[in-house]
N, C-alpha and C positions, 0 to 999 in steps of 0.2 A: 103111753106108759104109764097111764094112770094104772093103779091098782099092781104094777110091778115093782112099787121102791117103797120102802117106810125109812123113816128117820128115829134114830135112837142116841141115847147120852148114855156112856156108862159114868157114872155120877160118883163124885169126890170121895164117900166113902166108901166105895168099893175100888177104887183105884187107891186110896190110901193103905186098905187092908190088903190089897193084893190079890186080889178076885179078878182083877180084868182077863189075865190069862184063861180060867177056867167058863167066865163069862162068855169070851168070842168063842173058847172049843163049844160050848152047848150052841152058840148060834151057826155055826160051822155045821154041827152034826145033824141041826134042825134043815140043814138044806138053802140057809140063808147064803146069799155071795157078798162081800164088802165091796163095794162099789165106790166109794170115798173113805177116809178113815182120817182124823188128826187128833194129835192133844193139843188142847188149849186150856189156856187161865181166864175165865171169864171173868170179865170187868163188871163192876154193880151196873154201867151203865148198858151193857150187853146183855146181862141177867135181867134187868127190869122189862127191856125190849121184847127180849125172847119170850118171857112171862107174861107181858103184857095183860094178858086174856083174865089173870089172875088179881090185879092191880087192887082192886077194891075188896078182896078177899081177907078175912084176918090172916091167913097164914103163908101172905104175900113176905112179907120181911123176914120173916122166918127162913123163906124158900132160897129169896136173895143172897141173903146171909151165907146160908148152906152153899148155893150153887157156886157161890165164888169163895168158897173156903181151899178150893185146892184143885188141882190139875181135873180135867175130865177128856174121855175121850168121845169125840162128836162122829156119828156112821151114818151112810148112806147103805142102807141095805137092800138087796134085790132078788128077790122072790115073785113067784105064782101069787096072788090073793093074799101080797105082803103084810098089809098092814093088820087086818083080820089073824094071820097065822102068826105074827111076830105079839100080838096081844095075847093070846093064847100061851107061847112060849112065856112070856115075859110072869104073866099072871095078874093076878088082882095087885091094885094099888096098897093095900093094906096088906100084908106078908102072912097076916093072923089069918085071912080069908084067902089065901093064893091056894092053887090045886098044889101037892107034893108033887115034885120034881120041875116045877115053875123057876124062872130065876131069882123069883123073889121071893118066893117060898125060901131059897137056897142061902140065899146071900142077903137080903135088905134086914135093915135093925129094926125098922119102923115106919110107918105111911110113909113121913117126909123121907126118911133116909130109906129110901127102896129099892139101892143099887140099880137101877135102871130108868131111862123115859122109852115110853114110845110112843109114836103118832097113833093119834086116834080116829085120824081119820085123812083120806086119800088127801085133802086141801092141805092139810096141816102137815102132812108128810113132805108137799111140794113149797110150804113155805117155809116149815124148819129146812129142809133140808138149803133152800135159795139162803138162810140167814145165815149158814156156815161156808157152802161150798159156790163158788162159781161152776158155770157149765165144764170147763176145760178143768175143773178137779175132779169130775165125775168119771165114772167108766162102765155107763148105763148100757 
């Protein structure tokens, strides 16, 4: 199954500003199948655990505050070469550097408020999907 799925989050700023529908449409039009999805509001403990890899970085506290500021949509997406293809669809973390037509170029506000998260490896896709979804909640 490695390589055939990725994990994504539509972040609080995009949810708050009504961009969830257009983002989901772009994901669908790019050929990704939503295998699992739910709306959640992360607690501080959940966000700290999910983003633990960034714990010692200067932006960690701001990231936790932002990710707990409102509801998010978490998703498992199915597609051949899912991680790499989804990273192309969402664009660079910095929306100013993202390619035209990418999700982040179109909907991001800043590096931190970049509208969506996408796994950066097959291993992280598995870890991140496991964080939010049980096996029975996924339709892969």
